[in-house]
C-alpha positions in Angstrom: -0.2 0.1 -0.2 1.2 3.6 -1.0 0.8 6.3 1.4 -1.6 8.9 0.3 -0.3 12.0 1.3 3.0 12.4 -0.6 3.8 16.1 0.6 2.1 16.4 4.2 5.6 16.8 5.4 6.0 20.1 3.7 2.3 21.2 4.3 3.1 20.3 8.5 6.2 22.3 8.1 5.1 25.4 6.6 1.9 25.2 9.5 3.8 25.0 12.1 6.4 27.9 11.2 3.4 30.2 10.3 1.6 28.9 13.3 5.2 29.3 15.7 6.9 32.2 13.7 10.5 31.6 12.5 13.6 34.1 12.3 16.4 33.7 10.4 19.5 35.6 10.6 22.7 36.0 8.3 25.5 37.9 7.9 27.1 37.8 4.2 30.2 39.4 3.4 31.1 40.1 0.1 34.6 40.3 -1.0 37.2 40.0 -3.5 41.1 38.9 -3.2 40.4 39.1 0.7 38.7 42.5 0.6 35.8 42.8 1.8 33.5 45.0 -0.4 29.8 44.5 0.7 28.6 43.4 4.1 25.1 42.5 4.7 23.0 42.2 7.3 20.0 40.0 7.0 16.5 39.1 9.2 13.5 37.8 8.1 10.5 36.8 10.1 8.1 34.7 8.7 5.1 33.9 10.8 1.2 34.6 10.4 -0.6 37.8 11.3 -2.5 35.9 14.1 1.0 34.8 15.6 2.3 38.3 15.0 -0.5 40.2 17.1 -0.6 37.5 19.5 3.3 38.0 20.4 2.6 42.1 20.2 4.5 42.4 16.7 2.9 44.3 13.7 0.0 46.2 16.2 0.3 49.6 14.6 0.2 48.0 11.3 -2.8 46.1 11.9 -5.1 48.8 13.7 -3.9 51.3 10.5 -5.1 48.7 8.1 -8.4 48.3 10.4 -9.1 51.8 9.9 -8.3 52.1 6.1 -10.9 49.0 5.6 -13.5 50.6 7.6 -13.1 54.0 6.1 -12.9 52.3 2.9 -16.2 50.6 3.4 -17.9 53.3 4.6 -17.0 55.3 1.4 -18.2 52.6 -0.5 -21.5 52.7 1.6 -22.2 56.5 0.7 -21.5 56.3 -2.7 -23.9 53.0 -3.1 -26.8 55.3 -1.9 -25.7 58.2 -4.1 -25.0 60.4 -1.3 
């Protein structure tokens, strides 16, 4: 009997990463002939909006986004009523 779910590991990994959150930090130095030319400090955060809000991240962004949606919705209602 063959397994039914081939890609379940990838889906489960992505689900866990979005649920718990993942932070990746990397320092990259590009050099030529032993002379450093470019230095990069990279940081990547991956999580669902729900997880970020739970940990207190992006609260201002979420509030601003919701207020913009409320204004847009109100303007659509007014324009539909013809006022």
